[in-house]
N, C-alpha and C positions, 0 to 999 in steps of 0.2 A: 163423741171424742174423736180427733181430725188421726187421721194414719200417719203412723210414723215415713220419717224420709231421713235418708241419708247424704251426704255430699261429698265428693270426690272430685279432688282440684288436682290435677295435673299438670307436675313443671319438669318440663323437657330438657333442663339443661344438666350435666353432668361435666365434669370435670376430664373425665374417662370412660369411655363406652367400653366396659366389660365385654371380652371375646365371647361370652353366654349369652350375652344380653339381646334378645330380640323386641323390646318394647321401643317407642317412639320416642327417642332421646336424641340430641344432638350435644356437641362440645360446648362447654360453657368458654366462649374465648372471648372476655371480654363486650358480650353485647348486653352493654349495660343500659343505652336506649330501646333497644329491642325488648329488654326484660321488663322496664319500667312500664311499657306499650303492654305487654303481655299481660302484668297483673290487674292494669285498670280494665283491659277488655275482658277476662275473668270474675271481674266485679260487677260489670256490666252483662254478663252472663248470665250470672246468678242471679240478677232483677227479669232476665228472661225466663228462667227456669218458674223464678216464683209467680210469674204471670199463666204459667202451662202448670203447675202443681195447683194453685190455691193454698189456703191456708193448711197447713201439714204440722207434725210436731218436731222437729230437728233432733233425732238422735246419736248423729255423730257426723263429725267433718274429720276428713283424711287428706293432707298433703301428701301426697307419693309423686312418683316420677319413675325416670329421673332421680335428681338427685333435691328434693324440696329443702334441704338444709344448707344451699346454697343462695335461698332466695334473699331478701332483704328481710329481716325479721320484722322491719316497719310494715313492707308491703303485704307479709303472712297475716300480722296483727289487722292489717284492714281490710283482709278476706273474711279473717273470723269472724271479725264484727259483724261484717256486711249479711253473711249468712243468719247470725244470730238477731238481727234486725228483720231479717226479711221472714222468717218462722220463726214457731213457736219452740225458744230451746227448753227441751229437758233438763233439772234441776242439776243433774250428772251426766250432763254432755260431754261426751267421750270426742277429743280434741287429738287425732294421733300426727304424726310428722315421722316420714322415715329421713333417716339421717346415716351419712359415711362416719368413721371415725376419726379421720383427718385430723389433726390437732389445729386446723382454722377452724373449720364446723365447730368443734368440740366447745371452744372459746365463745362461738355465740349461744350457747345452749339457753344461758339464763334469759338471752334478751327472747326466745323463742317462748320460754315459759311464762316470762314477764307479758307478753302478746297473746297469750290462751293457750299454750300447745299444754296438755294435761298427761298425753300419752307418748314415747316417744319407742320408734321401732331403729332398732340399731344394727346397719350390715355390718355386723362383723366379720360372717361368713366362714373364717378361719380364726384359728389362735395359732398358727405356725408360719414362720417366713416363707417357706420352701412353696408351702399351697397357696398363700397369699400373692406370690410371683405369679406362681403357673392360673392362677384365676384372672390374674390381671388387675389388682387391686392398685388401689393407690395409696396403702398404708401399710405398716409394718405389723407384726405383734404386740408387739409393747405399745404403738399407737393405741389398738383395738382396747388393750388393757384399761390403758389411760382416760380413755372414752366411754367406758363402762362403767369405770369409779364415777367419772363424773357426772353421766347421767344417771345413775342411781342415786345421786347426791340432791339432782336437780329439779326430776320428774317425779310426781306422785305414782306414775306407771311405767313400767322398763319392758319392753320387749327385744329379744335377740332374735338375729336372722345368722342360721347355720348351714353351710351347706354340706353336702356328705357323698358317698359314691364316686370319690375323686379317684383318679389315677396312681395306682400303687395305695390306698387306703388299706389300712387293715381295723379289722371291728377294734382290735384290742389298743389301736392307738385313736380311734372315734371315741371310744369310752372315758380315754383320758380327757380328750378335748373338751366332749360334751361337760365333763364334771369341772371342768377349770371354768368355763363358760358359766356355770351356775354358780360357780361359787362370789360370781361378782352380784346375783341376787336379784334377777330376772322373775318376776311373776309369770310371765309367758314367753316360749322358745317357742322359733319356727325354723323349724330341719327341714329344709329342701335338698331331694336327692337331684343332683347334678343331671339337668337333661340337655341334650345334643340338639339345639334348636334349629331348624334349616336356615339358612342363610347365614347363619350367625358365625365371625369368626373361627369359634371351636367345631362348627361344622364342614368348613373347610380344612379345618389343620385334621381333623379326623378320616374327611376322606384322601388326605393326603400322605396318610399312614403316621403323621407326628404323634400322636398318641391314641389307647384304645380305651374307651371306657370299661368300667368293670362289667363282668358277665352277669345275667340275669343271679346266679347263685350268691356271687358274693354281695350284689345289690342289693340281693334279698335279706342275707346276713346283716348288714348296715341294718338295714330298716329295721328289723329285727332287737338290733343293739340300740336303736333308738329308742324302741316302745321301751324295751325293759329298763334303760338308765333312765329315764325322763318318770316312767311310771315309779319307779322305787325312790326317787327323789321326791314325789308327791303331785306330779302334774298330770291330766286327764288329758288323755290322746281327744278331743275334743272334734279333731278335723283330720284331715290325710295329713298335713304339713304342719299341724298348730295343734300347741300344747299349752294349757294354761293351771295353773296353780289356783285350783279354785274356778266359779262361776262367774264372781265379781272381776274376774284376771282375762276371760275372753273377751276377743276382739269383737267389740260392740259392730264395728263397721264394717266388717269381714260377715258378721254372723248375717248381717242384712242382705249381704250377695246370698248366701248361703241359703237362708230361707226364705229368696225369693219379695222381699219390699221393695219399695219403689227407692232408687238412688238418683241424682242427680249426678251427670259428668260432664264438669268443666274443665276447658285447658286444651290444647294440641291433641287433635286422638281420643279425650276421654270417651268413655261410652257410658250411658244411662239407659233407665227402665222406668216407664211411668204408667201404671195402670188409668186408664180412661174410658168411661162408659162400660165397662166388666170386659173389654180388651186390652192388651198387651204391648205398648209401645217400646220399641228401640231406638237409644240415639245413640249417633256418634259425632261429634264433633273435626270439623278439619282436621287433618293431620297436621299440614305444614303451619309453621307459627304465624309468617305473615298471611298465609290463606285463612287462618283464623282470626287472626287480629281485624282486617279488613272484612268478614262476614257479620263478627260479632257489631264491626262499627256501621256495617250498612243493615245488617237486618234486626240487630239489638240480640241474639242469639245465635252459638256458634254450632247448632245442630238444626237437624232435618228430621223429625220423626218417621219412624215408620212400624206401621203396625204388622206384629206378630201373627200369623195363623195360630188359632187351638193348639195346632200339631206342635207348630214349633215351639211355642208357649212352654206345654206341657213336656216336651225334648230337655229344653232348656232346664226347667226346674229338676227334671228329674237327674241332670247333668250334676246340677247345683245343690244338690238336697241328698244326694248319695256320698257327698264329700266329709258331712257329717253325722255325729254318732246318733243323732237323734233322725235323720232321714228326710223321709218324705210322705206325704199319706198318699194311698191309692186313689183318694179324692182326687189330689191337687195335678194325679196324672192320667185321669179318666181318659183323656182321648188318645192317651196309647194303649188303651184296650188291656191292661192286665189289673188281673184280681187276684186275691189269696191262693185262689184255687188253679191261676192257669198254668201250664203245663211248664212255662219256662221258669216261672217262679218257684214252682214245689222239686225242679231240675236242679237249680241254682240254691236253695234252700239244702237240699241233699248234697251236695258237693263241699258245703259249708261256707259257701261267700255271701249267703243273705241269712238275717236273724230270722228265725220264724217269728213271724208277727203279722195278725190277721190286719192290723191297724194302717201299718205303715210298712215301707222299703228302706231296711236299715241293713248296710254291708258291715260283714265282721270283718274282724283283723285282719281275716285272710282275704277275703273281698275286697279290702282296701289296699291291698298289696298288688293287684292285677284289676283295678279299678276301671281304666280305659276297657278292655275285655270286658269286663262286666257291664257297664251301661251299652255297651255296644250291642251285648247280646240281648239287652232288655227293652232297644228301641228296633223294633221287628214291624 
């Protein structure tokens, strides 16, 4: 049986660039011709990936960005059909689309569903107008509610993104907001703690003293509140920032990353991973849209594979694997020299940050709260 493969498609256009975003995005300013050229380049890049991977089982397609719900639904359908024609699509192939809740985008939900999308990831982020204004979103809370209802009625699967640890947010108000989000019936919720990324507008605002993020204690309290509310509603915290109501509701595409599977990354700045001859290759497509289109036209692919050393591959496997409840096996990270009896493992287990498990490295709930420092301690 052929190996599994996930496909990530990066659509870099946004109606508005959010102040917390550090992704490879640009403003969508009537770039109709460029967008058509980009869609064609993505299709050609997929063909280049097929030559690199050989026959594979296609497990998921994820259209992310950016804002892929701004994409021409017909172009999205062509991308989806191309991927399905190049690789052997599994019968229950997961096809996800990220979307913002604006009315203009919600009006296109049915077209995306008809084009093959089976799972919508809706960027609600907040359900009160003051928070949405602070986050720089171009929708209000009522628009988000309308979009959530429409998405739930249109797609077989609905995931909702929410952002917490906003300035002046309290656990009590966060409980109310989360519970309202659950009333729309999502089977998957991705609550992300607001992170101030270097180089973003929020990074500059914090540097100027315009607002102060919650301190560690409040952030921890909001994290615990998130876990408690979602657990009580029947959601499993299968990853640090992802909760699903049962195994079937888990994001198959994201699990491909966290489990160390191969994935093709197409579109400007998209990353991919490929296993070949026992080694791990990393790919990164050209970031600038014009450069990406030009390279695909010239080379037939948008990327240049770079081999990872065994140590680099093991470090990456650890970083990704510790994010999920299943963790990562000691065998998969053998180049790091970690064993169940290693002093660091024993110490971190005694501190309650790792689960006592002689076969796998698994973070406890407390360990997930400090995952960055936990992984840093393990990469010695």
